[in-house]
Each structure stands twice: as C-alpha cells, then as structure tokens.
N, C-alpha and C positions, 0 to 999 in steps of 0.2 A: 503494499499499500503504501508506504513513505518513497518507494523507488520509484513507483510510477508519477508520484507527485512530484519528486523530483526532478525526473525527466521531463514534465511537461512545465516546469519551472525554467530550467534550460532550452527546453524547446523555446519559449515565449522570448526569453533573453537573446537566443538568437536568433528569432525574427525579427526583433529590434534591432540589434546589430545589424543585419544584414540590411534593413530598411535605411538606417543611420547610413553604412558604407556608401548604398547604392545614391543617396543623394548628400552626401557630404560635402560635395562643390556647392552644389545650390544653398544648401542650408549655413555656410561659409561666406557665400556670395550675401544672400540675405543678411546674415546678419552684419558683414561689413556695411553693407548700403542702408541698412539702416543707420548707424554710427554716423556715418558720413552724413546720414538726410538731419539724424540730429543736429548735429553742428550747424549743418546749413538751414536748417529750421530754428534754432538761436540767432544765427548770422540775421536772416529773416527779418524776423519778428523783433529783434533786438534794433535794428537800423531802421526797419520800417515804423516802430513808436517812436524812437529818438525824430524820426523827420515828420510823423505826422502830429503826434502828440507833443514832442516838445519844440519843432521847429515851426509846426501849421504847416506843414507841406499840406499840399493835394493828397487825398485819397489812392488816386492809381500812381501819379507819381512818384508818391512814398516807396510805394508797392515795387514800380520799377525798377527803383535806384538800389532798393534791398534784395528785389531778385537778382538785379545783374550781379552784386556783390556775392550773393551766395552762389550762385550758378559758377562765378571763378572757384570759390571753396569745395564746392561739391566735383567740378569737374579736376582738380586736382587731385580729391581723395578719392574718388571713382576710379583715376585711372592709376594711379602709382600704388593704390593698396585694395581697395575692395576687388577692382577686375584686373588686376597686376599682372594674375597668372595667363590670363588670356592673350594671345596675337591677333593682335588687330592689323589695318592696314597702314598703320603709322598716324602717328601725331597729329599731323595736318587733313587726312581723313576724319580721324576720329574725333578731333577739337569742332570741324563742320558738320558732320552730323548730331555731335553735342549739341551744338548752338542751336542747330535748325529743331531739333527734338524740343529744346528747353522750350523755344518758342512757342511750340504749340502746347506744351505745360502751363509756360506764360500764361497763353490764349485761356484756358482752363481754370485758371487762379482768376486770373481778371474777371473772367465772366463770372464767376459767384461772388467776389466784392463786387462787382458794377452790378448785379442783381440785388443785392443786398443792401447798398448804400444808397444806389440812385433809384432803383427800381422802386424797391419795398420801404427805403426809406430810414433803414437802421443805421444810422450816423452815430451815435455813442460808441465808444472804445471799446467795450465787450463786444457788443454786435461785429464792428469792424473786427476784430481778431477771431471770434467765432468764424465769420466768412472767411478770411484769411487762412483758416487751420483748416476748414473743410476742403477749399480751392486747393490747399498743398497737400490733402490727403488725395484728393483724386488725381491731381498730376502726379504723385509720387508714384501711385500705381501703375500709370500711363508710362512713364520715366522708367521704372523696375523693368516694365515688361521691353519697351523699345532699345534702353542702354545694352541688355542681354541680348535684344536679336539683330540689332543695326550696327552698336557702335563698339561695342568690346562684345563681337562674336566670333573670338578665336579666329579666324579667318587666316588661311593662308592661301599663296598660290599654289597652284597643281604641283610646278618643279621644286617646292618648298616643304613636300611633306605630303602629299596627296590624303590617303585617307583618313591620316592621323591629326590631322585638322580637325578630325571632327571629335575628336577625342579630347576631355576635360579631364585632366589627371590633379587628385589634391594635394595641394602645398602646406607649406608649413604656415602655422598661424601664430607664430612666434610674435 
C-alpha cells in the first residue's frame, strides 16, 4: 500500500518535472519579461505622474513622453536579458521591429486612456492611473506575443544552422 502511494507521488513529481523542462525556456522568458516590464511600468507611471500631476503637462503628452522613456528601458532589458539567448536578425532589425510594435502598443494604451479621460470624462488622478494600468496590461499581452514572434524570434539564415535555429536551448539564469 505504501509502495503504491510512493510510486504515485513520484509519478506526479516526474510529470511536474517533465512539464517544467518542456516549458523551461518559456517560463524563464515570461518571468524575465515580467521583471523588465515591471521596471518599465515604474518608469512609465513615475514619469507620467511627474509630468501630468506635478508639471501639469497634458494627459496624452505626459503618457507619450513616459512611454518613450519606458520603451528605451524595456528594449534594453528585453534584448540584453530576457531574450538574450535568442538569435535575431541583428540590432537594427530588432530595433525597428521593436519600435514598430511599440507604436501599436502605444496605440492600445493611448486608446484606453483617451476613452477614459476624454470620452468618459474621468479626469481625476486615480482614474487616469487606472486607465493607464489597464492600457499597459492590454498592450503588454500584445507585446509579449509580438516580441517572441517577430522581434526576438531566434531567427537564423539557412546557412547559419538551418533546423537548429528552431530549437530553444535552456540558458543559465544566473
């Protein structure tokens, strides 16, 4: 009886371990993307609130300046830490795609803030920040998918490894 229970526990642990190894790269990428995003979030809200509430700069202008600063921070973090193990098409190509996809993310974020601030008339600081956070959340889901798919996509030319380019190898998380 005890032996059967022990084998069942080991079998469950083995299943968990197998799933972890299968999704290890994805788990690490999402975790690192989250840390980079959290830093970008702090930059975004800090700069945005300093400009809008402190310096009385307009809502969308504050968001735009803060978004540009946060984009620079997150590009560096994602390229050199979260997705550093992926081989892309080079800095220029990755930067252009990153900026293009961030313009789409910016559109998502501004759309939410614009609707709340101008469309619905929620102009107090709390509502402005809630709209910003919702916009950041939706834009982040888009960006995670887009960065993994288009920017840091582990691309290699056919002469540089062929089928091996499709493989992701676990890297140290030191």
